[in-house]
C-alpha positions as CSV (number, residue, x, y, z in Angstrom):
1,M,-9.0,-1.9,19.9
2,S,-5.8,-4.3,19.9
3,G,-2.8,-3.8,17.4
4,L,-0.7,-0.7,17.5
5,R,-1.5,2.7,18.8
6,A,0.8,5.5,18.6
7,R,0.8,9.3,19.5
8,L,4.0,11.0,18.6
9,R,5.3,14.4,19.1
10,L,8.8,15.4,18.2
11,E,10.7,18.5,17.4
12,R,13.9,18.6,15.4
13,E,15.5,21.4,13.3
14,Q,14.3,19.8,10.1
15,L,11.0,18.3,11.1
16,R,8.1,18.9,13.5
17,L,6.4,15.5,14.1
18,D,2.8,15.4,15.2
19,V,1.2,12.1,14.3
20,D,-1.6,9.9,15.7
21,L,-2.1,6.5,14.0
22,A,-3.6,2.9,14.7
23,A,-3.0,-0.2,12.8
24,P,-5.3,-3.2,13.2
25,P,-4.0,-6.6,14.5
26,R,-3.8,-8.0,11.0
27,G,-3.1,-6.8,7.6
28,L,-1.0,-4.0,6.2
29,T,-1.1,-0.3,7.1
30,A,0.7,2.0,4.7
31,L,2.3,5.4,6.0
32,F,2.0,7.4,2.8
33,G,3.3,10.9,2.0
34,A,5.9,12.7,0.1
35,S,9.6,12.7,1.1
36,G,10.2,14.6,4.2
37,S,6.6,14.2,5.7
38,G,7.8,12.2,8.5
39,K,7.2,8.6,7.4
40,T,10.5,7.0,8.3
41,T,10.8,9.0,11.7
42,T,7.4,7.7,12.6
43,L,8.5,4.2,12.0
44,R,11.8,4.7,13.9
45,C,9.8,6.1,16.9
46,I,7.5,2.9,16.8
47,A,10.5,0.6,16.9
48,G,12.2,2.7,19.7
49,L,15.1,3.6,17.4
50,T,14.3,7.2,17.8
51,R,12.7,8.7,20.9
52,A,9.7,11.0,20.7
53,N,10.0,14.0,23.0
54,D,6.2,13.4,23.8
55,G,5.2,10.0,22.9
56,H,2.9,7.0,23.7
57,V,3.2,3.8,21.8
58,A,1.4,0.5,22.8
59,F,0.9,-2.8,21.1
60,D,-1.8,-5.1,22.0
61,D,-1.6,-5.3,26.0
62,E,1.9,-4.0,26.1
63,C,3.1,-0.2,26.7
64,W,6.4,0.4,24.8
65,Q,6.5,4.1,25.4
66,D,4.6,6.6,27.8
67,E,6.6,9.9,28.5
68,G,4.1,10.9,31.1
69,R,4.8,7.8,33.2
70,G,8.6,7.5,32.3
71,I,8.1,4.3,30.3
72,F,10.4,3.6,27.3
73,V,11.1,0.1,26.3
74,P,14.3,-0.3,24.5
75,P,14.3,-1.4,20.7
76,H,15.6,-5.0,21.4
77,K,12.8,-5.5,23.9
78,R,10.0,-4.5,21.4
79,A,8.7,-7.4,19.3
80,C,9.3,-5.7,16.1
81,G,10.9,-6.8,12.9
82,Y,12.3,-4.1,10.8
83,V,13.2,-4.2,7.2
84,F,15.2,-1.1,6.0
85,Q,15.5,0.5,2.6
86,E,18.7,-1.1,2.1
87,A,19.2,-4.8,3.2
88,S,22.0,-4.9,5.7
89,L,23.1,-8.7,5.5
90,F,26.3,-10.3,6.9
91,A,28.5,-10.3,3.8
92,H,30.7,-13.2,5.1
93,L,27.8,-15.5,5.6
94,S,25.8,-17.5,3.2
95,V,22.0,-16.8,2.9
96,R,21.2,-19.8,5.0
97,R,23.7,-18.7,7.7
98,N,22.2,-15.2,7.6
99,L,18.8,-16.7,8.1
100,E,19.8,-19.1,10.9
101,Y,21.5,-16.4,12.7
102,A,18.2,-14.5,13.0
103,R,16.3,-17.6,14.2
104,S,18.9,-18.5,16.7
105,R,18.2,-14.9,18.4
106,A,14.5,-15.2,18.3
107,P,12.4,-15.9,21.5
108,A,10.7,-19.2,21.5
109,S,6.9,-19.1,20.3
110,L,4.5,-21.7,19.1
111,H,3.4,-19.2,16.5
112,A,6.8,-18.4,15.1
113,P,7.1,-18.8,11.3
114,G,9.0,-21.9,10.5
115,F,12.3,-21.8,8.5
116,E,11.2,-23.9,5.6
117,H,7.9,-22.1,5.4
118,T,9.6,-18.7,5.4
119,V,12.1,-19.8,2.6
120,E,9.3,-21.1,0.5
121,M,7.0,-18.1,0.9
122,L,9.8,-15.8,0.0
123,G,11.2,-18.1,-2.8
124,L,14.7,-18.4,-1.4
125,G,15.3,-22.2,-1.8
126,A,17.7,-21.8,-4.7
127,L,19.6,-19.0,-2.8
128,L,20.4,-20.7,0.5
129,A,24.0,-21.5,-0.4
130,R,24.9,-18.3,-2.1
131,R,26.8,-15.5,-0.3
132,T,24.9,-12.3,-0.1
133,P,27.3,-10.0,-2.0
134,S,26.4,-12.2,-5.1
135,L,22.7,-11.4,-4.8
136,S,20.4,-9.0,-6.8
137,G,18.9,-6.1,-5.1
138,G,15.6,-7.8,-5.1
139,E,17.0,-11.0,-3.9
140,R,18.9,-9.0,-1.0
141,Q,15.5,-7.5,0.0
142,R,13.8,-10.9,0.1
143,V,16.5,-12.3,2.4
144,A,16.4,-9.3,4.5
145,I,12.5,-9.7,4.8
146,A,12.9,-13.5,5.7
147,R,15.4,-12.6,8.3
148,A,13.0,-10.2,10.0
149,L,10.3,-12.7,10.0
150,L,12.6,-15.4,11.5
151,A,13.3,-13.0,14.6
152,N,9.6,-13.9,15.4
153,P,8.3,-10.5,15.5
154,R,4.7,-9.6,16.6
155,L,4.7,-6.5,14.4
156,L,6.6,-6.1,11.0
157,L,7.9,-2.6,10.1
158,M,9.0,-2.0,6.5
159,D,10.7,1.2,5.5
160,E,10.6,1.8,1.8
161,P,11.8,-1.8,0.9
162,L,11.4,-1.2,-2.8
163,A,13.0,2.3,-3.0
164,S,16.2,1.2,-4.4
165,L,14.9,-1.3,-7.0
166,D,14.1,-1.0,-10.5
167,A,10.4,-1.5,-11.8
168,G,11.0,-5.2,-12.8
169,R,12.4,-6.0,-9.1
170,K,9.6,-4.1,-7.6
171,G,7.0,-6.1,-9.1
172,E,8.7,-9.2,-8.0
173,I,8.8,-8.0,-4.5
174,L,5.3,-6.9,-4.3
175,Y,4.2,-10.4,-5.1
176,Y,5.9,-11.6,-1.9
177,I,4.8,-8.7,0.2
178,E,1.2,-9.7,-0.8
179,R,1.9,-13.2,0.4
180,L,3.1,-11.9,3.8
181,R,0.2,-9.8,4.2
182,D,-2.2,-12.7,3.5
183,E,-0.1,-15.5,5.2
184,I,2.0,-14.4,8.4
185,G,-1.0,-13.2,10.5
186,I,0.8,-10.3,12.2
187,P,0.3,-6.6,11.3
188,I,2.6,-4.8,8.9
189,V,3.3,-1.2,9.0
190,Y,4.7,-0.2,5.6
191,V,6.3,3.2,4.6
192,S,5.9,4.3,1.0
193,H,5.8,7.5,-1.2
194,A,4.4,5.4,-4.1
195,I,0.7,5.3,-4.3
196,D,0.7,2.3,-6.7
197,E,2.4,0.3,-3.9
198,V,0.0,1.4,-1.3
199,V,-3.1,0.5,-3.2
200,R,-1.8,-2.7,-4.1
201,L,-0.7,-3.9,-0.8
202,A,-2.5,-1.7,2.0
203,D,-5.8,-2.3,3.8
204,T,-5.5,1.0,5.8
205,M,-3.6,4.2,4.8
206,V,-2.3,6.9,7.1
207,L,-1.6,10.0,5.1
208,L,1.0,12.2,6.5
209,S,2.2,15.7,5.2
210,E,5.0,17.9,6.8
211,G,5.1,15.8,9.9
212,R,1.4,15.6,10.7
213,T,-1.6,13.0,10.2
214,V,-3.7,14.5,7.4
215,A,-6.1,11.4,7.1
216,A,-6.5,7.7,8.1
217,G,-8.7,5.0,7.0
218,P,-9.4,2.4,4.3
219,V,-7.2,2.7,1.2
220,A,-10.4,2.7,-1.1
221,E,-12.0,5.6,0.6
222,L,-9.1,7.8,1.1
223,A,-7.9,7.2,-2.5
224,S,-11.4,8.6,-3.9
225,R,-11.7,11.6,-1.7
226,L,-11.4,14.8,-3.9
227,D,-10.1,16.9,-0.9
228,L,-6.8,14.7,-0.5
229,R,-5.8,15.0,-4.2
230,P,-2.8,17.5,-3.3
231,Y,-1.6,15.0,-0.9
232,L,-1.9,11.8,-3.3
233,G,-0.1,13.2,-6.2
234,R,-1.9,15.0,-9.1
235,F,-0.9,12.6,-12.1
236,E,-1.2,9.4,-10.1
237,A,-4.4,10.1,-7.9
238,G,-7.5,8.0,-8.7
239,A,-10.1,5.6,-7.3
240,V,-9.5,2.1,-5.9
241,I,-12.3,-0.6,-6.8
242,E,-12.4,-4.1,-5.3
243,A,-13.7,-6.5,-7.9
244,A,-14.0,-10.3,-8.7
245,V,-12.6,-12.1,-11.6
246,A,-15.7,-13.4,-13.8
247,A,-14.0,-14.7,-16.7
248,H,-11.0,-14.9,-18.8
249,D,-11.1,-14.3,-22.6
250,L,-8.0,-16.1,-24.0
251,D,-8.4,-15.2,-27.5
252,Y,-8.0,-11.4,-26.8
253,G,-6.0,-11.7,-23.6
254,L,-8.4,-10.0,-21.6
255,T,-10.2,-10.7,-17.9
256,R,-13.6,-9.6,-17.2
257,L,-13.9,-8.1,-13.7
258,V,-17.2,-7.6,-11.8
259,F,-18.0,-5.2,-8.9
260,E,-21.1,-3.7,-7.3
261,G,-21.7,-1.1,-9.9
262,G,-20.5,-2.8,-13.2
263,E,-17.8,-4.5,-15.0
264,L,-14.4,-3.8,-16.3
265,Y,-12.2,-5.3,-18.8
266,A,-8.4,-5.6,-18.0
267,P,-5.6,-7.2,-20.1
268,D,-3.5,-10.3,-18.8
269,V,-4.8,-10.6,-15.0
270,E,-3.0,-13.6,-13.7
271,A,-5.7,-14.8,-11.2
272,L,-8.2,-17.6,-11.0
273,V,-11.9,-17.1,-11.6
274,G,-13.6,-16.0,-8.3
275,A,-10.4,-14.2,-6.9
276,R,-10.9,-10.7,-5.4
277,L,-8.7,-8.1,-6.8
278,R,-8.1,-4.3,-6.0
279,L,-7.8,-2.2,-8.9
280,R,-6.5,1.5,-9.3
281,I,-8.0,3.5,-12.0
282,R,-6.2,6.8,-12.3
283,S,-8.3,9.8,-12.8
284,R,-6.4,10.8,-15.8
285,D,-7.4,7.7,-17.6
286,V,-11.1,8.1,-17.3
287,S,-13.4,10.2,-19.6
288,L,-16.9,11.1,-19.3
289,A,-19.9,11.3,-21.7
290,L,-23.7,11.9,-21.2
291,S,-24.8,9.1,-23.3
292,R,-23.3,5.5,-24.0
293,P,-20.8,5.7,-27.1
294,A,-22.2,3.8,-30.0
295,D,-19.0,3.5,-32.0
296,A,-15.9,3.9,-29.9
297,S,-13.0,1.7,-28.7
298,F,-13.9,1.9,-25.1
299,L,-14.6,-1.5,-23.8
300,N,-15.3,-0.1,-20.3
301,V,-18.5,2.0,-20.2
302,L,-19.7,2.5,-16.6
303,E,-23.0,4.2,-15.9
304,G,-23.1,6.4,-12.8
305,V,-24.1,9.6,-11.1
306,V,-21.9,12.6,-10.5
307,V,-21.6,13.1,-6.7
308,E,-18.8,15.7,-6.4
309,L,-16.8,18.2,-8.1
310,G,-13.4,19.2,-6.9
311,Q,-11.6,22.5,-6.9
312,P,-10.3,23.4,-10.3
313,Q,-6.5,23.1,-10.7
314,G,-5.6,25.1,-13.8
315,A,-7.5,24.0,-16.7
316,G,-8.8,20.7,-15.2
317,V,-11.1,19.6,-12.4
318,D,-11.8,16.2,-10.7
319,V,-15.1,14.9,-11.1
320,A,-16.2,12.0,-8.7
321,V,-18.9,9.8,-10.0
322,A,-20.8,7.0,-8.0
323,L,-21.1,3.5,-9.3
324,G,-23.4,2.0,-6.7
325,H,-21.4,1.9,-3.6
326,N,-18.1,2.4,-5.4
327,R,-16.7,5.7,-6.8
328,I,-14.6,6.6,-9.8
329,V,-12.8,9.9,-10.5
330,A,-12.3,11.5,-13.9
331,R,-10.0,14.4,-14.6
332,I,-11.2,16.6,-17.2
333,T,-11.0,20.1,-18.3
334,R,-13.2,22.9,-16.9
335,K,-14.5,23.6,-20.4
336,S,-15.7,20.0,-20.6
337,V,-17.6,20.4,-17.3
338,D,-19.4,23.5,-18.5
339,K,-20.0,21.9,-22.0
340,L,-21.6,19.0,-20.5
341,G,-23.4,20.7,-17.7
342,L,-21.8,18.5,-15.1
343,A,-23.2,18.8,-11.5
344,P,-24.0,16.6,-8.5
345,G,-26.9,14.2,-9.6
346,K,-26.1,14.5,-13.2
347,R,-26.2,11.1,-14.9
348,V,-23.1,10.1,-17.0
349,Y,-21.0,7.3,-18.5
350,A,-17.5,6.8,-17.3
351,L,-15.2,5.6,-19.9
352,V,-11.9,3.8,-19.1
353,K,-9.4,2.4,-21.4
354,S,-8.7,-1.4,-20.8
355,V,-5.0,-0.9,-21.3
356,A,-4.8,1.7,-18.7
357,I,-5.6,-1.0,-16.0
358,D,-2.0,-2.6,-16.3
359,R,-0.2,-5.1,-14.0
360,H,0.9,-2.2,-11.7
361,S,-2.7,-1.2,-11.2
362,V,-4.0,-4.8,-10.1
363,G,-3.4,-6.5,-6.7
364,Y,-5.1,-9.0,-4.7
365,A,-7.7,-7.7,-2.2
């Protein structure tokens, strides 16, 4: 398979890294895990900024590291663009000069992103004449991303680029990263410890814990696995469903979304009819019933079948419900499980509040 392949073994006082990963030749692959799980170290090993004791890193037809054969390509010879948590821009230069400097040092290529297209894609037109110290945190990160792209990389590495931003700025940058994912045509490896970012942006997720790979695969598949709940975050875990925009109800500010297994209403979805979206539905926002409620405020009532019960966690337990080929997960009390007699094969109705599917839970598929 082309794209990125890495096998990394590294021992340090605070971390023992034992990671295997693969990233496809297109799309965004997220390295997800708690702080200290080895995400940034893995990214630095891929870039060649940190050398693994026992490592093999290959990209397409090039070998960047093979300790068994004594191969180690230095960072400046790897076709990587690197976006750090903090944008390190030249303070004495304007935004335009920062970008032109990156472009001047890039190897020639017919497939390199053009200056004007990069500026447009990241919304930097109005900022070109400004000095970088006058920029907001979100603006600085957009310039840093543009600078990395104009260096003409074949692989883009992003190390928690939203970590230092407030919620409003994060939402702004997420939109631009979605555009990168869909338009630039090169693979992106993206480090994050925020599951909402991963669900919105990533096609593939590599789940890390204590320096090792716990699981890897499509985001929708991993997000709904009950055995991975301890690694995904108890209160943020849930399921991911890909749906299409069917209609907008302008009177009530709602959008009807359809998927194989049902339909959902969500508020204020800014997407055209027919657009495909990815929805994250938190397990804490899902209730279960044995019959369809006749008088209730829930607009989203989804008929399905229980397929799995997770391990109890205190008073609660996760229940996975199949909706056609999709899954939804409800976190309810163990008392409710016994009261309803829930077990694999039991037909139930999943109830989801529309307002729980907010703008942070919806992204383009």
